[in-house]
C-alpha positions as CSV (number, residue, x, y, z in Angstrom):
1,M,155.9,251.7,33.7
2,A,157.7,253.2,36.6
3,A,157.4,254.9,40.0
4,V,158.1,258.7,40.3
5,E,160.0,259.8,43.4
6,I,160.3,263.5,44.3
7,R,162.6,264.4,47.2
8,D,162.9,267.9,48.8
9,L,162.3,269.6,45.4
10,H,162.6,273.4,45.1
11,K,162.1,275.7,42.2
12,H,162.7,279.4,42.7
13,F,162.1,282.2,40.2
14,E,163.9,285.4,41.2
15,G,163.2,284.8,44.9
16,H,159.7,283.4,44.4
17,R,159.4,279.9,45.7
18,A,157.1,278.3,43.1
19,V,157.9,274.8,44.5
20,D,159.0,274.8,48.1
21,G,160.4,271.5,49.5
22,V,158.0,269.0,47.9
23,D,158.2,265.3,48.7
24,L,156.0,262.9,46.8
25,S,156.1,259.2,46.0
26,V,153.9,258.1,43.0
27,E,153.7,254.3,42.8
28,D,154.1,252.3,39.7
29,G,150.8,252.5,37.8
30,E,149.2,255.0,40.2
31,F,147.0,258.0,39.2
32,V,148.1,261.0,41.3
33,V,146.4,264.4,41.1
34,L,148.1,267.7,42.0
35,L,145.3,269.9,43.1
36,G,145.4,273.5,44.2
37,P,144.4,277.1,43.3
38,S,146.1,279.1,40.5
39,G,149.7,279.9,41.3
40,C,150.1,277.2,43.9
41,G,153.1,275.6,42.0
42,K,151.4,272.5,40.6
43,T,152.2,273.2,36.9
44,T,155.7,274.2,37.8
45,L,156.2,270.9,39.6
46,L,154.8,269.0,36.6
47,R,157.1,270.9,34.2
48,T,160.1,270.2,36.5
49,I,159.4,266.5,36.4
50,A,159.2,266.6,32.6
51,G,162.5,268.5,32.4
52,L,161.0,271.7,31.0
53,E,162.2,273.5,34.1
54,E,165.4,273.0,36.0
55,P,165.0,272.5,39.7
56,T,166.8,274.8,42.1
57,S,167.5,271.9,44.3
58,G,166.2,268.4,45.1
59,E,165.9,265.1,43.3
60,I,163.5,263.5,40.9
61,R,163.7,259.7,40.1
62,L,161.8,257.8,37.5
63,G,161.9,254.0,37.9
64,G,164.8,254.4,40.3
65,R,166.8,256.5,37.7
66,V,167.8,260.0,38.8
67,L,166.6,262.6,36.3
68,S,169.5,265.0,36.6
69,R,169.7,268.3,34.8
70,D,171.6,266.8,32.0
71,V,168.7,264.4,31.1
72,P,166.7,266.3,28.5
73,P,162.9,266.0,28.2
74,R,163.1,263.7,25.2
75,A,165.3,261.2,27.1
76,R,163.1,261.0,30.1
77,K,160.6,258.4,28.8
78,I,157.8,260.8,29.9
79,A,154.8,261.9,27.8
80,M,153.3,265.3,28.7
81,M,149.9,266.5,27.6
82,F,149.1,270.2,27.8
83,Q,145.8,272.1,28.3
84,S,145.8,273.2,24.7
85,Y,146.7,269.6,23.5
86,A,149.4,271.3,21.3
87,L,148.3,269.6,18.1
88,Y,149.9,270.7,14.8
89,P,147.1,272.4,12.8
90,H,148.7,271.6,9.4
91,R,149.0,267.9,10.1
92,T,146.3,265.3,10.0
93,V,145.3,263.1,12.9
94,F,147.7,260.4,11.6
95,G,150.5,263.0,11.2
96,N,150.0,264.4,14.7
97,I,150.1,260.9,16.3
98,A,153.0,259.7,14.2
99,F,155.1,262.8,14.7
100,P,157.0,261.8,17.9
101,L,157.8,258.4,16.3
102,K,159.2,260.0,13.2
103,A,161.3,262.3,15.4
104,L,162.8,259.1,16.9
105,H,163.5,257.7,13.4
106,T,161.1,254.8,14.0
107,P,160.7,252.5,10.9
108,R,157.6,253.4,8.8
109,D,155.9,250.0,9.2
110,E,156.3,250.3,13.0
111,I,154.9,253.8,13.0
112,E,151.8,252.6,11.0
113,E,151.3,249.7,13.4
114,K,151.6,251.8,16.6
115,V,149.3,254.6,15.2
116,R,146.6,252.0,14.3
117,W,146.9,250.4,17.7
118,A,146.5,253.8,19.5
119,V,143.5,255.0,17.4
120,R,141.7,251.7,17.9
121,M,142.2,252.1,21.7
122,F,140.5,255.5,21.6
123,D,138.0,254.8,18.9
124,I,139.1,257.5,16.5
125,E,140.2,255.4,13.5
126,R,137.7,257.2,11.3
127,Y,139.4,260.6,11.9
128,L,142.9,259.7,10.7
129,D,142.7,261.9,7.6
130,R,141.1,264.9,9.4
131,Y,142.8,268.0,10.6
132,P,142.5,269.3,14.2
133,R,140.2,272.1,13.2
134,H,137.6,269.6,12.1
135,L,137.5,267.8,15.5
136,S,135.6,268.5,18.7
137,G,137.4,269.3,21.9
138,G,136.9,265.7,23.1
139,E,138.2,264.3,19.8
140,R,141.3,266.5,20.0
141,Q,141.9,265.2,23.5
142,R,141.9,261.7,22.2
143,V,144.4,262.5,19.5
144,A,146.7,264.1,22.1
145,L,146.4,261.0,24.2
146,C,147.2,258.7,21.2
147,R,150.2,260.8,20.4
148,A,151.4,260.4,24.0
149,V,150.8,256.7,24.3
150,V,152.5,255.6,21.0
151,R,155.8,256.7,22.6
152,E,155.3,253.9,25.2
153,P,156.3,256.3,28.1
154,Q,157.0,255.2,31.6
155,A,154.9,258.1,33.0
156,F,152.1,260.5,31.8
157,L,152.1,264.1,32.9
158,L,148.8,265.8,32.2
159,D,148.3,269.6,32.7
160,E,144.6,270.4,33.0
161,P,143.7,268.5,29.8
162,L,139.9,268.8,30.3
163,S,139.6,272.5,31.0
164,N,138.7,273.5,27.4
165,L,135.7,271.1,27.4
166,D,132.2,271.9,28.3
167,A,130.6,270.3,31.4
168,K,129.1,267.3,29.6
169,Q,132.2,266.6,27.6
170,R,134.3,266.8,30.8
171,T,132.2,264.1,32.4
172,T,132.6,261.8,29.4
173,A,136.3,262.6,28.9
174,R,137.0,262.0,32.6
175,D,135.5,258.6,32.5
176,E,137.4,257.7,29.3
177,L,140.7,259.0,30.7
178,K,140.3,257.0,33.9
179,R,139.4,253.8,32.1
180,F,142.3,254.2,29.7
181,Q,144.8,254.8,32.5
182,E,143.6,251.7,34.4
183,D,143.8,249.6,31.2
184,V,147.3,250.6,30.2
185,G,148.6,251.0,33.8
186,I,150.8,254.0,33.1
187,T,152.0,256.0,36.1
188,T,150.1,259.3,35.8
189,V,150.5,262.7,37.4
190,Y,147.6,265.0,36.6
191,V,147.3,268.7,37.3
192,T,144.0,270.5,38.0
193,H,142.3,273.2,40.0
194,D,139.0,271.4,39.7
195,Q,138.3,269.3,42.9
196,V,135.6,267.3,41.1
197,E,138.2,266.1,38.6
198,A,140.6,265.4,41.4
199,M,138.2,263.4,43.6
200,G,136.9,261.5,40.6
201,L,140.2,260.6,38.9
202,G,142.9,260.4,41.6
203,D,144.0,257.2,43.4
204,R,145.6,259.8,45.7
205,I,145.6,263.6,45.7
206,A,148.4,266.1,46.6
207,V,146.7,269.3,47.8
208,M,149.1,272.2,47.1
209,N,149.3,275.8,48.1
210,A,152.1,278.4,48.0
211,G,154.5,275.8,46.6
212,K,153.9,273.2,49.3
213,V,152.0,270.0,49.6
214,H,149.6,270.4,52.5
215,Q,148.2,266.8,52.3
216,F,148.8,263.7,50.2
217,G,146.2,261.0,50.5
218,T,143.2,259.2,49.0
219,P,140.2,261.3,48.1
220,A,138.4,260.0,51.2
221,E,141.3,260.9,53.4
222,V,141.7,264.5,52.3
223,Y,137.9,265.1,52.4
224,E,137.0,263.3,55.6
225,H,140.3,264.0,57.6
226,P,141.8,267.3,56.2
227,A,145.3,267.9,57.5
228,D,144.8,271.6,58.1
229,I,142.4,274.5,57.6
230,F,143.5,275.1,54.0
231,V,142.6,271.6,53.0
232,A,139.4,271.7,55.0
233,T,138.2,274.9,53.3
234,F,139.6,274.2,49.8
235,I,138.2,270.7,49.4
236,G,134.4,270.4,49.5
237,L,131.5,272.3,47.8
238,P,130.4,274.1,49.9
239,P,133.6,274.1,52.1
240,M,133.8,273.0,55.7
241,N,132.1,275.2,58.3
242,L,134.6,276.5,60.9
243,L,133.5,277.8,64.3
244,E,135.6,280.0,66.7
245,S,135.6,280.1,70.4
246,I,132.9,277.6,71.4
247,E,134.0,276.8,75.0
248,A,131.6,273.8,75.3
249,L,133.3,272.1,72.3
250,A,137.0,273.0,72.5
251,P,139.5,275.1,74.5
252,A,140.6,278.6,73.4
253,G,142.8,278.7,70.4
254,M,141.1,275.7,68.7
255,L,138.6,275.9,65.8
256,V,135.8,273.4,65.3
257,G,134.8,272.3,61.8
258,F,132.1,270.2,60.2
259,R,131.0,269.5,56.6
260,P,127.7,271.1,55.4
261,E,126.1,267.7,54.6
262,H,126.7,266.6,58.2
263,F,124.8,269.6,59.6
264,L,121.2,268.4,59.8
265,P,118.0,269.1,61.7
266,R,118.1,267.5,65.1
267,S,115.1,265.4,64.2
268,A,117.1,263.6,61.5
269,F,119.1,261.9,64.2
270,G,118.0,259.3,66.7
271,E,117.3,260.3,70.3
272,D,120.3,258.1,71.6
273,E,122.8,259.3,69.0
274,D,125.9,261.1,70.2
275,V,125.3,264.5,68.6
276,T,126.3,268.1,69.2
277,T,123.3,270.5,68.9
278,F,123.1,274.1,67.8
279,R,120.6,276.8,67.5
280,Y,120.7,277.7,63.8
281,H,119.1,280.8,62.4
282,V,118.4,280.2,58.7
283,R,118.5,283.3,56.6
284,R,118.2,281.9,53.1
285,V,117.3,278.6,51.4
286,E,118.5,277.6,48.0
287,Y,116.6,274.8,46.2
288,L,118.8,273.0,43.7
289,G,116.7,270.1,42.8
290,S,118.6,267.2,44.3
291,E,119.5,269.1,47.4
292,R,118.9,272.3,49.4
293,Y,121.6,274.7,50.7
294,L,120.8,276.6,53.8
295,Y,122.7,279.8,54.8
296,G,122.5,281.1,58.3
297,S,124.3,281.7,61.6
298,L,124.6,280.4,65.1
299,D,123.1,283.0,67.4
300,A,126.3,284.3,68.9
301,H,128.4,284.0,65.7
302,E,126.7,286.2,63.1
303,D,129.1,286.9,60.2
304,P,127.5,287.7,56.9
305,E,130.8,287.1,55.1
306,K,131.1,283.6,56.5
307,P,127.7,282.0,56.8
308,I,127.2,278.6,58.3
309,I,126.0,276.3,55.5
310,A,123.9,273.2,55.7
311,R,123.4,270.9,52.7
312,L,120.2,268.8,52.9
313,P,119.4,266.0,50.4
314,A,116.1,266.3,48.6
315,M,115.0,263.0,50.1
316,L,115.2,264.5,53.6
317,R,111.6,265.6,53.8
318,L,111.9,268.1,56.7
319,E,110.5,271.6,56.5
320,V,113.1,274.2,57.3
321,E,111.9,277.8,56.8
322,A,114.0,280.9,56.3
323,D,114.0,283.7,58.8
324,R,113.5,281.2,61.6
325,T,115.7,279.6,64.2
326,H,115.9,275.8,64.2
327,E,117.6,273.1,66.2
328,F,120.4,271.5,64.1
329,A,123.0,268.9,65.0
330,V,126.2,267.3,64.0
331,H,127.2,263.7,64.9
332,S,130.1,264.2,67.3
333,G,132.3,261.9,65.3
334,Q,132.0,264.3,62.3
335,L,133.5,267.2,64.2
336,R,137.0,268.2,63.2
337,Y,139.4,270.3,65.3
338,F,142.1,272.7,64.2
339,D,144.8,274.8,66.0
340,E,143.8,278.4,65.3
341,E,147.4,279.6,65.1
342,S,149.1,276.9,63.0
343,G,146.0,275.7,61.2
344,Q,146.9,272.0,61.7
345,R,144.3,269.4,62.6
346,R,144.2,268.3,66.2
347,D,142.8,265.3,68.0
348,P,139.4,265.9,69.6
349,P,139.7,267.3,73.1
350,G,138.6,265.1,75.9
351,A,136.2,267.9,77.0
352,A,132.5,268.0,76.8
353,R,130.3,266.8,74.1
354,G,126.6,267.6,74.0
355,R,124.9,270.9,73.7
356,A,126.4,274.0,72.4
357,D,123.8,276.7,72.5
358,A,126.1,279.0,70.6
């Protein structure tokens, strides 16, 4: 296994900066997720690491070895798994898994041994004689992982491998993939646009947009302490609420944010707790079983396109009616501050806490 080092990496296509000055350090055995919207550069970055794209500039190292342009993909000791799994339809499961070993002229008995080892690991021994068309999506994923692992790569690169599975299969496959990676300890870089996958799988997450990494940190860090407005509003379902021009909370030019699950009826807090209170007009209530979503506005900040959202757990037995104004609050330690012009997170101002009758 080996660490992956990326230094000031650029990849341009006819003037388009698909990857724009990325710096990342993936530790040996770490599971790192590249997360971002479509077109943010995450797949291009993955393909550049694999050698399928040539960088415009910058440096990639694997285990301390520079992967220069003259190091082809097959010589990089990297296994890449695509969204489609790229299985050969005319080959059996055994043939698909054995293919990269045959291409390396591995002796037949060693091929047999490695294939049997891999299928036992993923519990698909009974499928060795089947063809991909006879397998479920989850089973095809396991075959693709087996084919990758028999090469004994130093790093795995996975490009949205769960996107073709239904919701139930994704949950199971995510658990299997994480346990497998932890068992074998292979350095893994995983691309997804699904933040649930990212939060559930990654040791650390690189949140990307427009070719740049906006934040690189643990799931808790990017969720609880977003580096900028993009991360704050991209991570989280629903996203972070952002308030403009509330003088009691922050000076001009600074936005105030808080997560919907931290925005609760004032009665949910103790009388002595350090909270900031708001008059919250609830327009609509969604009951989702385990929780309720409230959509509304602060009196002076009505914007139907950007409602203020509260997420209440079902266990919180408080009556909140639609078409009424209620007193809600946020613990002051859960408020986040951002520079309106640059979008960057800022330290809390030393100004007032307390009541913001917005």
